[in-house]
OpenMM code with the backbone's topology and positions (N, CA, C; nanometers):
from openmm import Vec3, app, unit

residues = "MET THR SER PRO ASP GLN LYS ALA SER GLU MET PRO ILE ILE ASN ILE ARG PHE ILE LYS ASP VAL VAL ALA THR GLU GLU GLN LYS ALA GLU LEU ILE GLN LYS MET THR ASP THR PHE VAL GLY VAL LEU GLY ASP VAL VAL ARG PRO PHE THR TYR CYS ILE ILE ASP GLU VAL PRO ILE GLY LEU TRP GLY ILE GLY GLY VAL PRO MET PRO ASP LEU PRO TYR LEU VAL GLY ASP GLU PHE ALA GLU VAL ARG GLU LYS SER ASN GLN THR MET ARG ASP ALA ILE GLU GLN MET ALA ALA ALA ASP ALA GLU GLN ASN ALA ASP ALA GLY PRO ALA GLU GLY".split()
positions = [
    Vec3(0.0629, -0.1256, -0.0098),
    Vec3(0.0022, -0.0034, 0.0424),
    Vec3(0.0721, 0.1522, -0.0223),
    Vec3(0.0349, 0.2199, -0.0932),
    Vec3(0.1246, 0.3440, -0.0756),
    Vec3(0.0849, 0.4361, -0.0059),
    Vec3(0.2046, 0.5156, 0.0964),
    Vec3(0.1653, 0.5936, 0.2249),
    Vec3(0.1339, 0.7313, 0.1499),
    Vec3(0.0545, 0.8085, 0.2002),
    Vec3(0.0269, 0.9629, 0.1454),
    Vec3(0.1829, 1.0197, 0.1523),
    Vec3(0.2822, 1.0233, 0.2354),
    Vec3(0.3828, 1.0822, 0.1862),
    Vec3(0.4504, 1.0654, 0.0404),
    Vec3(0.4538, 0.8718, 0.0122),
    Vec3(0.4632, 0.8562, -0.1376),
    Vec3(0.3940, 0.9254, -0.2130),
    Vec3(0.2590, 0.9153, -0.2235),
    Vec3(0.1599, 1.0554, -0.3199),
    Vec3(0.2041, 1.1439, -0.3217),
    Vec3(0.2137, 1.1971, -0.2303),
    Vec3(0.2795, 1.3475, -0.2507),
    Vec3(0.3988, 1.3343, -0.3566),
    Vec3(0.4896, 1.2829, -0.2954),
    Vec3(0.6345, 1.2674, -0.3540),
    Vec3(0.5934, 1.2562, -0.4926),
    Vec3(0.5033, 1.1547, -0.6098),
    Vec3(0.4975, 1.1562, -0.7192),
    Vec3(0.4084, 1.2830, -0.7649),
    Vec3(0.3788, 1.3626, -0.7381),
    Vec3(0.3102, 1.5022, -0.7604),
    Vec3(0.3999, 1.5403, -0.8294),
    Vec3(0.3502, 1.6026, -0.9722),
    Vec3(0.4848, 1.6729, -1.0054),
    Vec3(0.4441, 1.8385, -0.9566),
    Vec3(0.6046, 1.8728, -0.9451),
    Vec3(0.6195, 2.0201, -0.8831),
    Vec3(0.6797, 2.0735, -0.9835),
    Vec3(0.6195, 2.1830, -0.9840),
    Vec3(0.7325, 2.3135, -1.1113),
    Vec3(0.7648, 2.4236, -0.9463),
    Vec3(0.8770, 2.4254, -0.9269),
    Vec3(0.9673, 2.5157, -0.8668),
    Vec3(1.0120, 2.5920, -0.9335),
    Vec3(0.9333, 2.7655, -0.8537),
    Vec3(1.0510, 2.8507, -0.9047),
    Vec3(1.1048, 2.9540, -0.8068),
    Vec3(1.2294, 2.9748, -0.7883),
    Vec3(1.2923, 3.0951, -0.6758),
    Vec3(1.3339, 3.2197, -0.7171),
    Vec3(1.2792, 3.2786, -0.6724),
    Vec3(1.3501, 3.4615, -0.6872),
    Vec3(1.3748, 3.4973, -0.5725),
    Vec3(1.4163, 3.6377, -0.5518),
    Vec3(1.4388, 3.7346, -0.4606),
    Vec3(1.2872, 3.8200, -0.4204),
    Vec3(1.3033, 3.7991, -0.2728),
    Vec3(1.1153, 3.8183, -0.2713),
    Vec3(1.1533, 4.0114, -0.2945),
    Vec3(1.0287, 4.0180, -0.3299),
    Vec3(0.9797, 4.1692, -0.3178),
    Vec3(1.0720, 4.2527, -0.4343),
    Vec3(1.1541, 4.1703, -0.5114),
    Vec3(1.2406, 4.2137, -0.6287),
    Vec3(1.1938, 4.1593, -0.7521),
    Vec3(1.2002, 4.0617, -0.7986),
    Vec3(1.1549, 4.0097, -0.9267),
    Vec3(1.0644, 4.0067, -0.9924),
    Vec3(0.9344, 4.0039, -0.9352),
    Vec3(0.8129, 3.9658, -0.9570),
    Vec3(0.6852, 4.0242, -0.8663),
    Vec3(0.6025, 4.0904, -0.9555),
    Vec3(0.4931, 4.1800, -0.8899),
    Vec3(0.3449, 4.0051, -0.8128),
    Vec3(0.2621, 4.0652, -0.7763),
    Vec3(0.1604, 3.9645, -0.7500),
    Vec3(0.1287, 3.8867, -0.8570),
    Vec3(0.1032, 3.9958, -0.9512),
    Vec3(0.0132, 3.9507, -1.0886),
    Vec3(0.1267, 3.8696, -1.1753),
    Vec3(0.2495, 3.9228, -1.1958),
    Vec3(0.3403, 3.8317, -1.2425),
    Vec3(0.3433, 3.7056, -1.2114),
    Vec3(0.3380, 3.7005, -1.0332),
    Vec3(0.3390, 3.5615, -0.9829),
    Vec3(0.2258, 3.4683, -1.0319),
    Vec3(0.1050, 3.5357, -1.0555),
    Vec3(0.0088, 3.4621, -1.0805),
    Vec3(0.0105, 3.4073, -1.2465),
    Vec3(0.0605, 3.4792, -1.2819),
    Vec3(0.0494, 3.4454, -1.4541),
    Vec3(0.2138, 3.3588, -1.4453),
    Vec3(0.2816, 3.3540, -1.3757),
    Vec3(0.4084, 3.2733, -1.3921),
    Vec3(0.3287, 3.1401, -1.3826),
    Vec3(0.2293, 3.1273, -1.2594),
    Vec3(0.1682, 3.0160, -1.2175),
    Vec3(0.1165, 2.9176, -1.3038),
    Vec3(0.0457, 3.0157, -1.3591),
    Vec3(-0.0447, 2.9778, -1.4780),
    Vec3(-0.0061, 2.9233, -1.6296),
    Vec3(0.0966, 3.0117, -1.6676),
    Vec3(0.1533, 2.9688, -1.7729),
    Vec3(0.2950, 2.8274, -1.7376),
    Vec3(0.3455, 2.8227, -1.6599),
    Vec3(0.4365, 2.7302, -1.6355),
    Vec3(0.3359, 2.5681, -1.6198),
    Vec3(0.2476, 2.6371, -1.5494),
    Vec3(0.1183, 2.5117, -1.5378),
    Vec3(0.0862, 2.4493, -1.7331),
    Vec3(0.0399, 2.5402, -1.7850),
    Vec3(-0.0067, 2.5281, -1.9263),
    Vec3(0.1126, 2.4757, -1.9519),
    Vec3(0.2604, 2.5386, -1.9706),
    Vec3(0.3385, 2.4574, -2.0181),
    Vec3(0.3828, 2.2913, -1.9940),
    Vec3(0.3633, 2.2559, -1.8515),
    Vec3(0.3871, 2.1807, -1.8324),
    Vec3(0.2626, 2.0923, -1.8994),
    Vec3(0.1299, 2.0866, -1.8714),
    Vec3(0.0415, 2.0349, -1.9283),
    Vec3(0.0214, 2.0137, -2.0418),
    Vec3(0.1008, 2.1038, -2.1250),
    Vec3(0.1137, 2.1102, -2.2921),
    Vec3(0.1971, 2.0053, -2.3277),
    Vec3(0.2820, 1.9726, -2.2434),
    Vec3(0.3894, 1.8510, -2.2510),
    Vec3(0.3872, 1.7193, -2.2478),
    Vec3(0.2824, 1.7226, -2.0893),
    Vec3(0.2530, 1.5648, -2.0410),
    Vec3(0.0843, 1.5633, -2.0702),
    Vec3(0.0581, 1.6406, -2.1447),
    Vec3(-0.1759, 1.6290, -2.1383),
    Vec3(-0.2402, 1.6470, -2.0159),
    Vec3(-0.3116, 1.6661, -2.0177),
    Vec3(-0.4159, 1.7663, -1.9594),
    Vec3(-0.4420, 1.6253, -1.8293),
    Vec3(-0.3971, 1.5296, -1.8364),
    Vec3(-0.4354, 1.4371, -1.7362),
    Vec3(-0.3165, 1.4839, -1.5827),
    Vec3(-0.2422, 1.5358, -1.6241),
    Vec3(-0.1314, 1.5742, -1.4969),
    Vec3(-0.1980, 1.7075, -1.4324),
    Vec3(-0.3052, 1.8363, -1.4869),
    Vec3(-0.3330, 1.8993, -1.4663),
    Vec3(-0.3748, 1.9000, -1.3049),
    Vec3(-0.4969, 1.8289, -1.2678),
    Vec3(-0.4852, 1.8621, -1.1262),
    Vec3(-0.4245, 1.8229, -1.0112),
    Vec3(-0.3097, 1.7624, -1.0955),
    Vec3(-0.2023, 1.7161, -0.9923),
    Vec3(-0.0764, 1.7858, -1.0011),
    Vec3(-0.0762, 1.9143, -1.0802),
    Vec3(0.0557, 1.9978, -1.0778),
    Vec3(0.0501, 2.0819, -0.9588),
    Vec3(0.1351, 2.0907, -0.9281),
    Vec3(0.2100, 2.1959, -0.8045),
    Vec3(0.2851, 2.2933, -0.8974),
    Vec3(0.2303, 2.4065, -0.8539),
    Vec3(0.3698, 2.5458, -0.8886),
    Vec3(0.3600, 2.6047, -0.7995),
    Vec3(0.5018, 2.5980, -0.7268),
    Vec3(0.5417, 2.6511, -0.6146),
    Vec3(0.6359, 2.7961, -0.6393),
    Vec3(0.6289, 2.9362, -0.5939),
    Vec3(0.6971, 3.0073, -0.5785),
    Vec3(0.7834, 3.0377, -0.4283),
    Vec3(0.8943, 2.9868, -0.4636),
    Vec3(0.9810, 3.0203, -0.3219),
    Vec3(1.0275, 3.1829, -0.3578),
    Vec3(1.0223, 3.2568, -0.2303),
    Vec3(1.1079, 3.3635, -0.2848),
    Vec3(1.1750, 3.3948, -0.1533),
    Vec3(1.3239, 3.4326, -0.1648),
    Vec3(1.4150, 3.4076, -0.0957),
    Vec3(1.4484, 3.5511, -0.0683),
    Vec3(1.4364, 3.5925, 0.0966),
    Vec3(1.4501, 3.7450, 0.1202),
    Vec3(1.5871, 3.7847, 0.0583),
    Vec3(1.5871, 3.9232, 0.0662),
    Vec3(1.7129, 3.9984, 0.0248),
    Vec3(1.8007, 3.9905, 0.1324),
    Vec3(1.9543, 3.9352, 0.1146),
    Vec3(2.0380, 3.9096, 0.2171),
    Vec3(2.0685, 3.7714, 0.2307),
    Vec3(1.9529, 3.6897, 0.1971),
    Vec3(1.9695, 3.5476, 0.2191),
    Vec3(2.0406, 3.4398, 0.0872),
    Vec3(2.0610, 3.5394, 0.0054),
    Vec3(2.1273, 3.4490, -0.1244),
    Vec3(2.2756, 3.5204, -0.1570),
    Vec3(2.3266, 3.4495, -0.2460),
    Vec3(2.4602, 3.4895, -0.2925),
    Vec3(2.4940, 3.4412, -0.4546),
    Vec3(2.6048, 3.4977, -0.4744),
    Vec3(2.6236, 3.4650, -0.6054),
    Vec3(2.8129, 3.4386, -0.6142),
    Vec3(2.8784, 3.3374, -0.6397),
    Vec3(2.9626, 3.2846, -0.6651),
    Vec3(3.0369, 3.3060, -0.4799),
    Vec3(3.0028, 3.2525, -0.4066),
    Vec3(3.0350, 3.3015, -0.2672),
    Vec3(3.0364, 3.4216, -0.2135),
    Vec3(2.9516, 3.5353, -0.2722),
    Vec3(2.9588, 3.6651, -0.2121),
    Vec3(2.7480, 3.6844, -0.1937),
    Vec3(2.7535, 3.7159, -0.0287),
    Vec3(2.6206, 3.7077, 0.0390),
    Vec3(2.5798, 3.8503, -0.0605),
    Vec3(2.4753, 3.8060, -0.1129),
    Vec3(2.4319, 3.9679, -0.1990),
    Vec3(2.3225, 4.0623, -0.1233),
    Vec3(2.3635, 4.1907, -0.0797),
    Vec3(2.3437, 4.2630, 0.0063),
    Vec3(2.2160, 4.3483, -0.0264),
    Vec3(2.1897, 4.3832, -0.1707),
    Vec3(2.0921, 4.4531, -0.2265),
    Vec3(2.1447, 4.4637, -0.3721),
    Vec3(2.0454, 4.4821, -0.4664),
    Vec3(2.0878, 4.4316, -0.5982),
    Vec3(2.1612, 4.5731, -0.6440),
    Vec3(2.1682, 4.7033, -0.6278),
    Vec3(2.2738, 4.7621, -0.6341),
    Vec3(2.3854, 4.7106, -0.6563),
    Vec3(2.4417, 4.6133, -0.5643),
    Vec3(2.5763, 4.5782, -0.5922),
    Vec3(2.6055, 4.4802, -0.7216),
    Vec3(2.4792, 4.4495, -0.7813),
    Vec3(2.4820, 4.3654, -0.8875),
    Vec3(2.4821, 4.4348, -1.0238),
    Vec3(2.4526, 4.5724, -1.0006),
    Vec3(2.4892, 4.6789, -1.1583),
    Vec3(2.6669, 4.7741, -1.0895),
    Vec3(2.6934, 4.7326, -0.9700),
    Vec3(2.7902, 4.8483, -0.9519),
    Vec3(2.9322, 4.7695, -1.0202),
    Vec3(3.0590, 4.8503, -0.9628),
    Vec3(3.1904, 4.8546, -0.9953),
    Vec3(3.2249, 4.7009, -0.9629),
    Vec3(3.2110, 4.6985, -0.8383),
    Vec3(3.2908, 4.5658, -0.7303),
    Vec3(3.2133, 4.4321, -0.8362),
    Vec3(3.0724, 4.4397, -0.8331),
    Vec3(3.0381, 4.3177, -0.9544),
    Vec3(3.0812, 4.2740, -1.0580),
    Vec3(3.1187, 4.4061, -1.1187),
    Vec3(3.1626, 4.4250, -1.2484),
    Vec3(3.2914, 4.3864, -1.2598),
    Vec3(3.3755, 4.4037, -1.1614),
    Vec3(3.4990, 4.3185, -1.1494),
    Vec3(3.5042, 4.2068, -1.1302),
    Vec3(3.4470, 4.1478, -1.0365),
    Vec3(3.3996, 4.0018, -1.0223),
    Vec3(3.3466, 3.9381, -1.1415),
    Vec3(3.2637, 3.9573, -1.2195),
    Vec3(3.2608, 3.9229, -1.3505),
    Vec3(3.3586, 3.9075, -1.4667),
    Vec3(3.4437, 4.0079, -1.4554),
    Vec3(3.5120, 4.0025, -1.5778),
    Vec3(3.6372, 3.9504, -1.5346),
    Vec3(3.6820, 3.9220, -1.3993),
    Vec3(3.7617, 3.8292, -1.3607),
    Vec3(3.6929, 3.6297, -1.3823),
    Vec3(3.6077, 3.6892, -1.4061),
    Vec3(3.5571, 3.5203, -1.4053),
    Vec3(3.5499, 3.5291, -1.5893),
    Vec3(3.4864, 3.6002, -1.6188),
    Vec3(3.4910, 3.6207, -1.7887),
    Vec3(3.6415, 3.5506, -1.8459),
    Vec3(3.7383, 3.6205, -1.8002),
    Vec3(3.8308, 3.6481, -1.8269),
    Vec3(3.9371, 3.4812, -1.8134),
    Vec3(3.8715, 3.4541, -1.6804),
    Vec3(3.9446, 3.2770, -1.6629),
    Vec3(3.8582, 3.1995, -1.7511),
    Vec3(3.7511, 3.2101, -1.8141),
    Vec3(3.6847, 3.1689, -1.8780),
    Vec3(3.7546, 3.1647, -2.0053),
    Vec3(3.7770, 3.2717, -2.0746),
    Vec3(3.8145, 3.2483, -2.2005),
    Vec3(4.0094, 3.2241, -2.2000),
    Vec3(4.0657, 3.2308, -2.1166),
    Vec3(4.1726, 3.1633, -2.1160),
    Vec3(4.1869, 3.0053, -2.0799),
    Vec3(4.0415, 2.9773, -2.0049),
    Vec3(4.0415, 2.8261, -2.0295),
    Vec3(3.9815, 2.7433, -2.1654),
    Vec3(3.9498, 2.8425, -2.2493),
    Vec3(3.8810, 2.7989, -2.3666),
    Vec3(3.9932, 2.7822, -2.4297),
    Vec3(4.0998, 2.9112, -2.4519),
    Vec3(4.1964, 2.9020, -2.5605),
    Vec3(4.3086, 2.7924, -2.5017),
    Vec3(4.3121, 2.7768, -2.3872),
    Vec3(4.4155, 2.6737, -2.3668),
    Vec3(4.3597, 2.4783, -2.4158),
    Vec3(4.1979, 2.5032, -2.4007),
    Vec3(4.1720, 2.3919, -2.4179),
    Vec3(4.1736, 2.3549, -2.6222),
    Vec3(4.1894, 2.4809, -2.6710),
    Vec3(4.1739, 2.4933, -2.8257),
    Vec3(4.3156, 2.4828, -2.8811),
    Vec3(4.4125, 2.5661, -2.7590),
    Vec3(4.5476, 2.4950, -2.8128),
    Vec3(4.5720, 2.3221, -2.7688),
    Vec3(4.5739, 2.2743, -2.6957),
    Vec3(4.5605, 2.1400, -2.6677),
    Vec3(4.4857, 2.0846, -2.7344),
    Vec3(4.3595, 2.1223, -2.8659),
    Vec3(4.2973, 2.0213, -2.9362),
    Vec3(4.3880, 2.0622, -3.0510),
    Vec3(4.4526, 2.1707, -3.0618),
    Vec3(4.4993, 2.2120, -3.2351),
    Vec3(4.6552, 2.0901, -3.1902),
    Vec3(4.7128, 2.0849, -3.0823),
    Vec3(4.8400, 2.0299, -3.0843),
    Vec3(4.8258, 1.8848, -3.0651),
    Vec3(4.6977, 1.8188, -3.0435),
    Vec3(4.6930, 1.6652, -3.0326),
    Vec3(4.6411, 1.6484, -3.1455),
    Vec3(4.5696, 1.7280, -3.2796),
    Vec3(4.5447, 1.7067, -3.3848),
    Vec3(4.6664, 1.7291, -3.4641),
    Vec3(4.7601, 1.8426, -3.4651),
    Vec3(4.9069, 1.8351, -3.4976),
    Vec3(5.0016, 1.6687, -3.4949),
    Vec3(4.9851, 1.6332, -3.3899),
    Vec3(5.0553, 1.4928, -3.3532),
    Vec3(4.9990, 1.3743, -3.4238),
    Vec3(4.8452, 1.3898, -3.4372),
    Vec3(4.7692, 1.2824, -3.5091),
    Vec3(4.8351, 1.3181, -3.6639),
    Vec3(4.8912, 1.3762, -3.7199),
    Vec3(4.9071, 1.3818, -3.8428),
    Vec3(4.7997, 1.4252, -3.9193),
    Vec3(4.7823, 1.4104, -4.0364),
    Vec3(4.6919, 1.4032, -4.1376),
    Vec3(4.6025, 1.3160, -4.1516),
    Vec3(4.4597, 1.3463, -4.2130),
    Vec3(4.3749, 1.2376, -4.2338),
    Vec3(4.4164, 1.1576, -4.3416),
    Vec3(4.4525, 1.0156, -4.3118),
    Vec3(4.4186, 0.9391, -4.4857),
    Vec3(4.2495, 0.9408, -4.5023),
    Vec3(4.2875, 0.9400, -4.6398),
    Vec3(4.1108, 0.9453, -4.7195),
    Vec3(4.1406, 0.8761, -4.8469),
] * unit.nanometer
topology = app.Topology()
chain = topology.addChain("A")
for resn in residues:
    res = topology.addResidue(resn, chain)
    for name in ("N", "CA", "C"):
        topology.addAtom(name, app.Element.getBySymbol(name[0]), res)
């Protein structure tokens, strides 16, 4: 026999998370719930609609972070300090891509021309 806890865990759940009082208005939240559910049902069929939960979790300002840095407020995200963090990260990624491309080129050169 299936327990109520097991049944609840089998329900489809759409989970949306964002920053409280910053990302969406009450009207937008209602629209998200409706449209996300409609999209889900569009893929899986109307049979899942009555069992589909759409949950919006709002994280209070100050209780989230990016790259190990607690986010005190939204101005930080558009300020110079975070721009420097993003640029350092972007440069690290560019360097890694260049290194991978160089390693691939070296490996292809070592393999010699393809026989055809």
